N, C-alpha and C positions, 0 to 999 in steps of 0.2 A: 504494500500500500504506500503510495507516495505521500509526502507531507501535505500536498494540496488536498488529496482525497481524505486524509486524516482530519485536516482542518475543517473541510466541508462536513464530514461526519460529526465532528464535535458540535458544529452549529446546528445540525439537523435535529438533535434531540435535546438541545439545551443542557448538555452534559459537558463539563470542562474536563476532558481527558487528561490534560497536562496537570491540572490541579489534583485529580485523583491519583495520578502517578506520584506527584511530589508529596502528597499527604501520606500515602502508604510508605514511601521511602523514609519520610521523616519519623514516622512511628517506629520503624525498625532502627534507623540511625540513632535516635535518641534513647533507645532501650525501653521505650514505653511498652512496645509489643514486639513479639517475634514475627517472622514472615507470615505464617498462616493467620495469626490474630490480626496483624496489620491489614491484610487484605480484607478479611471479614468486616472489621470495624470500619474501614474506609468505604466499602461498598454499602454497608448498612446505613451509614450516615449520608453518603452522597445521593442515594436513592430514597432516603427517608423511609426505610423499610419499617413496618410496624411490628417489629420484634424487639423484645427487651435486650438491653446491653449484655445480659448473661449469655447470649448466643456467642459472644466473643470467647467466652470460657470454653465453649465446645471445640474451639479451634486450638486450644492450648496444648494438646497432645501431639500436634502434627510437626512442630519445628524439628529441624535437623533430621528430616526423613522419618517421621513417626517416632517422636520422643528420643531421638538420637540414634535410632537403628540404621539410618542411612538409606531408607527406602524412598518412597515418593517425596519429591520436593514439597516442603511445607507450603510454599507460596502457591503452588499448583493445587494442593489440597484445599487451601483457603479459597481459591477461586472456584473450585468445584462446589464447596460448601455454599458459597455466595450464589452461584447459579441455582442450586437447590432451594435456597431461601426464596428466590424470585419465581422459579418455574417448577419447583418440586410439588409433590403431592402430600396431602395430610389425610386423605380419605382412602381406605383400602381399595385396591384395584383401579384407582383413578388413572386414566391413560396419560395424564400430565407427566407421569414419570418418563415417558418416551422422549418428550421434548427436553426435559432436564438431562437425561442421559445423552441425547444427541449433542446438546450444547456443551456438556462436560467433555465429551469426546473431542469436539472441535477445539476447545481450549487446550486440552492435552496435546492434540496433534500439532497445533500452532507452536506450542512451547517446544515440543520434541523436534520439530523441523528446524527451529532456530538454534537449539542447543544440543541436538543429537541425543538427548537423554532426558528423562524426568526423574532419574535416580539421584538423590542427594549425594550419595557416596561417589558416583561417577562425576557429578558436576563439581564436587569439591576435592577431587583426587589431587594429591600432592599439595594440598593447602592445609595449613594449621588452623584449626577451628578457633575463631576469635582474632585471627590475624587481620591486618588491614586489607590484604588482598581478598581474603574470604568474605570479610564484611562488605567490601565494595561490591563484590559480585552478588552477594545475597540481597543487599539493599536494592541493587538494580533489578534482580529477578522479582523482588516483591513489588516494586513499582510497575514493572512491565506486566506482571500478571494482573494486578489491580486494574491497570489501564485496559488491558485486553478483555478482562471480565466485564468491565463497564461498557466497553464498545459493543460486546455481544448483547448485553442487557438492553442497552440503548437501541440497538438495531432491531432486536426482537420486539421491543415495546412499541416501536414506531413503524411496524410493518402495516 
C-alpha cells in the first residue's frame, strides 16, 4: 500500500492510523503495557469499544510469545484479540465467528509476509531480551500491528 493510499484510507473512516501506531508504541516504550496489552488498549480506546478496561488484562499473558514461551508474537495476539472484540461472537453458533477468523487470518498473513514469521522466538533470535535492539523492534511491531488492526476494522466498518 502506498503512502497516498494509506493517507486516503485514514481519511475515509475518520481513523488516524498514525496516531494509533504512535499510541501503541508509546504504551510499550514507556513500560505502561507490553505488546499485546498495548494493542488491545489502543484499539479499545481508538474505536470507543464498549468493553471495560479489564479486557486489557486478558491480553497480559501473551507478551514474549505466550508468557515468555517464544510462540506467537504478542502484538499479533493482541491484534487478533482486538478483531475478536469488534467482529467476534458472544452467542453460540453465531456465524460472526467466520468473519472474525477471516480477518484474524488476514492480519496474521500480513505480518508473516512482512517479517517471515509470527514466532516471537524467531523474530527475536540473536537478540537479548530487554536490549535496545529488541525493544526497538518490538515497539515497532506493536505499532505496526495496532495500525494494521485499525485499518482492517476501519475498512470493514465502512464497507
